C-alpha positions as CSV (number, residue, x, y, z in Angstrom):
1,M,0.1,0.1,0.0
2,A,2.9,2.4,0.7
3,N,4.3,2.0,-2.7
4,R,1.0,2.6,-4.4
5,A,0.3,5.9,-2.3
6,S,3.9,7.2,-3.1
7,S,3.3,6.5,-6.8
8,A,-0.1,7.9,-7.1
9,P,0.7,11.6,-7.6
10,Q,3.0,10.7,-10.6
11,L,-0.1,9.6,-12.6
12,D,-0.8,13.2,-13.0
13,L,2.0,13.4,-15.3
14,F,0.4,10.9,-17.8
15,V,-2.3,11.7,-20.3
16,P,-5.7,10.0,-20.2
17,A,-6.2,6.5,-21.6
18,L,-5.3,7.0,-25.1
19,S,-8.0,4.7,-26.2
20,D,-10.5,7.2,-25.1
21,I,-8.9,10.0,-27.2
22,Q,-10.5,11.1,-30.5
23,L,-7.9,11.4,-33.1
24,R,-7.5,14.9,-34.5
25,D,-4.9,16.6,-36.8
26,Q,-4.1,20.3,-36.9
27,R,-5.7,21.6,-40.2
28,E,-3.3,24.4,-41.1
29,T,-0.4,21.9,-41.4
30,M,-2.5,19.3,-43.4
31,E,-2.3,21.1,-46.9
32,R,1.3,22.6,-46.5
33,P,4.7,20.9,-47.0
34,F,6.2,20.4,-43.7
35,F,7.3,16.7,-43.9
36,S,9.4,14.5,-45.9
37,L,7.3,11.8,-47.8
38,S,10.1,9.2,-47.8
39,K,11.5,7.2,-45.0
40,R,15.0,7.7,-46.2
41,K,17.1,10.4,-44.6
42,R,16.3,13.9,-46.2
43,L,18.7,16.7,-46.1
44,T,17.2,18.9,-48.9
45,P,15.3,21.8,-47.4
46,I,11.6,22.6,-48.4
47,N,10.9,26.0,-49.7
48,Y,7.3,26.6,-50.4
49,V,5.4,29.6,-51.6
50,S,1.7,29.4,-52.2
51,P,0.4,30.5,-55.7
52,N,-0.7,34.0,-54.5
53,G,2.5,34.4,-52.4
54,S,0.7,34.9,-49.2
55,V,2.1,31.8,-47.4
56,T,5.6,30.5,-47.2
57,V,7.1,27.5,-45.5
58,I,10.8,26.8,-45.3
59,V,11.8,23.5,-43.6
60,K,15.6,23.0,-43.0
61,P,16.4,19.5,-41.7
62,H,19.1,18.9,-39.3
63,Q,22.3,17.5,-40.6
64,D,22.5,14.7,-38.3
65,Y,18.7,13.7,-37.7
66,G,17.4,14.5,-41.1
67,M,14.0,16.1,-42.0
68,P,10.9,14.8,-40.0
69,T,8.9,12.4,-42.2
70,I,5.0,12.2,-42.6
71,W,5.3,9.1,-40.4
72,D,6.9,11.1,-37.6
73,A,3.9,13.5,-37.9
74,D,1.8,10.8,-36.2
75,L,3.4,11.7,-32.9
76,L,2.1,15.4,-33.5
77,I,-1.4,13.9,-34.1
78,W,-1.3,12.1,-30.8
79,A,0.0,15.4,-29.2
80,A,-2.7,17.3,-30.9
81,S,-5.4,14.9,-29.9
82,T,-4.2,14.7,-26.4
83,L,-4.2,18.5,-25.9
84,N,-7.8,18.7,-27.5
85,D,-9.0,16.1,-25.1
86,M,-7.7,18.1,-22.0
87,K,-9.4,21.3,-23.6
88,K,-12.8,19.4,-23.9
89,R,-12.5,18.1,-20.4
90,G,-12.2,21.8,-19.1
91,L,-8.7,21.7,-17.8
92,N,-7.6,25.2,-16.6
93,D,-3.9,24.7,-17.2
94,I,-3.2,22.6,-20.2
95,P,0.4,21.7,-20.1
96,R,2.8,21.6,-23.1
97,R,4.7,18.8,-21.6
98,L,3.0,15.5,-22.1
99,T,4.2,12.0,-20.9
100,A,2.9,8.7,-21.9
101,K,3.7,5.0,-21.6
102,P,5.4,4.0,-25.0
103,Y,3.1,1.0,-25.5
104,E,-0.2,3.2,-25.0
105,L,1.2,5.8,-27.3
106,L,2.2,3.4,-30.0
107,K,-1.1,1.6,-29.9
108,A,-2.8,4.8,-30.2
109,I,-1.0,5.5,-33.5
110,G,-1.4,2.0,-35.1
111,R,2.1,0.8,-34.4
112,D,3.6,-2.2,-32.7
113,A,5.1,-1.8,-29.3
114,G,8.4,-3.7,-29.5
115,G,11.8,-2.3,-28.7
116,S,12.7,-1.3,-32.2
117,D,9.2,0.6,-32.4
118,C,10.1,2.6,-29.2
119,R,13.5,3.4,-30.6
120,Q,11.9,4.6,-33.8
121,L,9.4,6.8,-31.9
122,H,12.4,8.2,-30.0
123,D,14.2,8.9,-33.3
124,A,11.0,10.5,-34.8
125,A,10.9,12.9,-31.7
126,L,14.4,13.9,-32.3
127,R,13.8,14.9,-35.7
128,L,10.8,17.0,-34.8
129,R,12.9,18.4,-32.1
130,N,15.8,19.6,-34.1
131,V,14.2,20.7,-37.4
132,S,14.1,24.4,-38.4
133,I,10.9,25.7,-39.7
134,T,10.3,29.2,-40.7
135,T,6.6,30.2,-41.8
136,N,4.3,33.2,-41.9
137,L,1.3,30.6,-41.7
138,R,0.1,32.0,-38.4
139,S,1.9,35.4,-38.5
140,K,-0.2,38.5,-38.3
141,T,-0.1,41.1,-41.1
142,G,3.1,42.9,-40.7
143,E,4.8,40.6,-38.7
144,K,7.9,38.5,-39.6
145,P,7.7,34.7,-40.4
146,E,8.0,32.7,-37.1
147,N,11.0,30.2,-36.7
148,F,10.4,27.1,-34.5
149,S,10.8,23.4,-34.2
150,W,7.7,21.0,-33.4
151,L,9.0,20.0,-30.1
152,D,11.1,22.0,-27.5
153,K,12.1,18.9,-25.5
154,V,12.3,15.2,-25.7
155,S,13.2,12.8,-22.8
156,V,12.6,9.0,-22.1
157,T,12.9,6.9,-18.9
158,K,14.1,3.4,-19.1
159,R,13.5,0.5,-16.6
160,G,16.4,-0.6,-14.4
161,G,16.3,-4.1,-15.6
162,E,17.4,-5.4,-18.9
163,E,15.5,-7.8,-21.3
164,G,17.5,-9.3,-24.0
165,G,20.4,-7.2,-23.1
166,E,18.5,-4.0,-23.7
167,R,17.0,-1.8,-21.3
168,Q,13.3,-1.2,-21.8
169,Y,11.4,2.3,-22.3
170,A,9.3,3.0,-19.4
171,S,7.9,6.5,-20.2
172,F,8.2,8.9,-23.0
173,T,7.8,12.8,-22.5
174,I,7.7,15.5,-25.1
175,T,7.3,19.4,-24.8
176,V,5.5,20.8,-27.7
177,S,6.5,24.2,-29.2
178,D,4.6,27.3,-28.5
179,W,3.7,27.5,-32.1
180,F,2.2,24.0,-32.2
181,Y,0.5,24.4,-28.7
182,D,-1.2,27.7,-29.8
183,A,-2.2,26.3,-33.2
184,V,-3.8,23.4,-31.8
185,L,-5.8,25.0,-29.0
186,E,-7.3,27.6,-31.3
187,E,-11.0,27.1,-31.7
188,G,-11.9,25.2,-34.8
189,A,-8.1,24.3,-35.5
190,L,-8.4,20.4,-35.7
191,L,-10.1,18.0,-37.8
192,A,-11.1,14.4,-36.9
193,I,-9.2,11.7,-39.0
194,D,-9.8,8.1,-39.8
195,P,-8.0,5.7,-37.6
196,A,-7.4,3.9,-40.9
197,Y,-5.1,6.7,-41.8
198,F,-2.3,5.0,-39.6
199,T,-2.5,1.9,-41.8
200,I,-1.6,3.7,-44.9
201,T,2.1,2.5,-45.8
202,G,2.9,5.0,-48.7
203,G,4.2,8.3,-47.8
204,R,2.6,10.0,-50.8
205,E,-0.8,8.4,-49.9
206,R,-0.4,9.6,-46.3
207,W,0.1,13.1,-47.5
208,L,-2.8,12.9,-50.0
209,Y,-5.1,11.6,-47.4
210,R,-4.5,14.9,-45.1
211,V,-4.9,17.1,-48.2
212,V,-8.1,15.5,-49.2
213,R,-9.3,15.4,-45.5
214,K,-8.6,19.1,-45.4
215,H,-10.2,20.2,-48.6
216,A,-13.0,17.7,-49.3
217,G,-14.0,16.5,-45.8
218,G,-16.6,19.3,-45.6
219,A,-17.4,19.4,-49.1
220,G,-20.8,18.4,-50.8
221,P,-21.3,15.2,-53.1
222,N,-19.3,16.9,-55.9
223,G,-16.2,17.2,-53.6
224,V,-13.3,19.4,-54.8
225,V,-10.9,19.4,-57.7
226,M,-7.2,20.2,-57.7
227,K,-4.7,20.2,-60.5
228,F,-1.7,17.9,-60.3
229,Q,0.5,21.0,-60.4
230,T,-1.0,22.4,-57.3
231,L,-0.7,19.1,-55.6
232,F,3.0,18.7,-56.6
233,E,3.7,22.1,-54.9
234,K,1.7,21.4,-51.9
235,S,3.7,18.1,-51.4
236,G,7.1,19.4,-51.1
237,A,8.1,16.1,-52.7
238,E,11.7,15.6,-53.9
239,G,12.0,14.7,-57.6
240,T,10.5,15.9,-60.7
241,Y,6.9,16.8,-61.4
242,R,6.9,14.3,-64.3
243,R,7.8,11.5,-61.5
244,F,5.2,13.1,-59.4
245,K,2.3,12.6,-61.8
246,F,3.5,9.1,-62.4
247,E,3.1,8.1,-58.8
248,L,-0.1,10.1,-58.4
249,M,-1.5,8.2,-61.3
250,K,-0.9,5.0,-59.5
251,I,-2.6,6.2,-56.3
252,L,-5.5,7.2,-58.5
253,Q,-5.8,3.8,-60.0
254,K,-5.8,2.1,-56.5
255,N,-8.4,4.7,-55.2
256,A,-7.8,3.3,-51.7
257,I,-7.7,6.6,-49.6
258,P,-9.9,6.1,-46.4
259,G,-13.1,7.6,-46.6
260,F,-12.8,9.1,-49.9
261,D,-13.0,8.5,-53.6
262,I,-10.2,10.3,-55.7
263,L,-10.7,10.4,-59.3
264,L,-8.8,11.6,-62.3
265,E,-10.5,14.4,-64.1
266,I,-9.6,15.9,-67.7
267,G,-11.0,19.2,-68.4
268,A,-10.5,22.3,-70.4
269,S,-7.0,22.6,-69.2
270,P,-4.3,20.2,-70.8
271,E,-3.0,19.4,-67.3
272,P,-5.1,16.6,-65.4
273,S,-6.8,17.3,-62.2
274,V,-7.9,15.1,-59.2
275,R,-11.4,15.2,-57.9
276,M,-11.9,14.3,-54.2
277,V,-15.4,13.2,-53.0
278,P,-16.4,11.9,-49.6
279,K,-17.3,8.2,-49.9
280,T,-19.9,8.0,-47.0
281,P,-23.1,9.9,-47.5
282,R,-23.9,12.5,-44.9
283,P,-26.3,11.3,-42.1
284,A,-30.0,11.7,-43.1
285,P,-31.5,14.7,-41.0
286,E,-34.4,14.7,-38.9
287,A,-37.8,15.0,-40.4
288,D,-38.2,18.6,-39.2
289,D,-34.9,19.7,-40.4
290,K,-35.7,20.1,-43.9
291,P,-33.8,23.6,-44.6
292,A,-30.5,22.1,-43.3
293,A,-31.0,19.2,-45.5
294,T,-31.6,21.4,-48.5
295,A,-28.5,23.3,-47.8
296,R,-26.3,20.2,-47.6
297,S,-27.6,18.9,-50.8
298,I,-26.7,21.8,-53.1
299,F,-23.2,22.2,-53.9
300,P,-23.1,22.7,-57.7
301,H,-19.9,22.9,-60.0
302,L,-18.6,26.3,-60.4
303,S,-19.6,27.6,-64.0
304,D,-16.9,28.5,-66.5
305,T,-18.1,32.1,-66.1
306,T,-17.6,32.0,-62.4
307,L,-14.3,30.5,-62.8
308,T,-13.1,33.0,-65.3
309,L,-14.4,36.0,-63.2
310,V,-12.7,34.7,-60.0
311,R,-9.6,33.9,-61.6
312,S,-9.3,37.5,-63.3
313,S,-10.5,39.4,-60.2
314,C,-8.4,37.2,-57.7
315,P,-5.3,36.4,-59.2
316,G,-3.5,33.4,-57.5
317,L,-6.3,32.3,-55.4
318,D,-6.7,28.5,-54.9
319,V,-10.3,28.6,-56.1
320,Y,-11.2,24.9,-55.3
321,S,-9.8,25.3,-51.8
322,V,-12.0,28.4,-51.4
323,K,-15.0,26.3,-52.8
324,S,-14.5,23.6,-50.1
325,D,-14.6,26.3,-47.4
326,F,-17.6,28.0,-49.0
327,D,-19.5,24.7,-49.2
328,A,-18.5,23.8,-45.5
329,F,-20.0,27.3,-44.6
330,L,-23.2,26.6,-46.4
331,A,-23.5,23.1,-44.9
332,N,-26.2,24.0,-42.2
333,R,-27.4,27.2,-43.7
334,E,-30.1,28.0,-46.0
335,P,-28.8,27.9,-49.8
336,P,-28.1,31.1,-51.6
337,D,-30.6,32.2,-54.2
338,D,-27.5,32.5,-56.6
339,Y,-24.8,30.0,-55.8
340,Q,-22.4,31.4,-58.4
341,K,-22.8,35.1,-57.4
342,A,-22.7,34.2,-53.7
343,F,-19.4,32.1,-54.3
344,F,-17.8,35.1,-56.1
345,G,-18.7,37.4,-53.2
346,F,-17.0,34.9,-50.7
347,A,-14.1,34.3,-52.9
348,R,-13.5,38.1,-53.3
349,Q,-13.4,38.6,-49.6
350,R,-11.0,35.9,-49.0
351,W,-8.7,37.3,-51.5
352,Q,-8.8,40.7,-50.2
353,R,-8.0,39.5,-46.8
354,L,-5.1,37.5,-48.1
355,A,-3.9,40.5,-50.2
356,V,-3.7,42.9,-47.2
């Protein structure tokens, strides 16, 4: 009994049961190139500028550790989900320092829990700790881009005994950076993700799921469309655009992204595009909720006239990204009398804010 009493206060250092935490990802990082899509060590920096020049992302890997990978980002998904759970439970002082048992953490992100898995988790945390990121993604107008790493501190404790000649990990502690902490706790900053995401083995497929979830998750039955070139720029992938198109075509042929259909679309442009459509129909509304049902069911394609008008009036604007946001905005509202006109007004306002 004495041992239990003395160890009880330490339980406050540990996060809640991870099986009870709903998985969430930080929406601002889901469509921007922050991670390597390959498991091999990457030392080439990422230099990204959005089409309208409003967002920049520079990722410089550490020479010893390399750039964080899309698999390393699983640790950030766990951290975001844990912080969000604390917020939902009404904790007054949500800590930046998070501690968990390696077995529970690995299980939460769909990994095995052997010694090598714990070492890989530790290596991932070190890459997240030692990377240098500079971006204006969350900077206010007039401010300089912020520089940070994902984690400020990483530590592990190991059991005193040894198994198979190797000491076993007992606990795993990370301290998330101020940038990540603020980004996660902001209202509406997170999106739910399918647990099946962690079963995706390919780096490009993992990256594409995050992009599709960000843009098409709240879209209507028509989904959203993005050009191959836009996706290539958002990916930060090494290699040529030609190689990227080849790999993306293979992903489209399999059409195995959880929760979404991804379809090749050939239009007026000589460059191909990807249409991203949610697979699962939205739940049927209650009988007395007809206005909302009508609003959710009307998400028409943009007309050629609207596309031409928006692109000429709002140069550089990611039209289909804005359409996804506009359709999500309309989801539980009365549909506008003139969708095309309302979308143009919405897009114009967005462009003016970005241009400030």
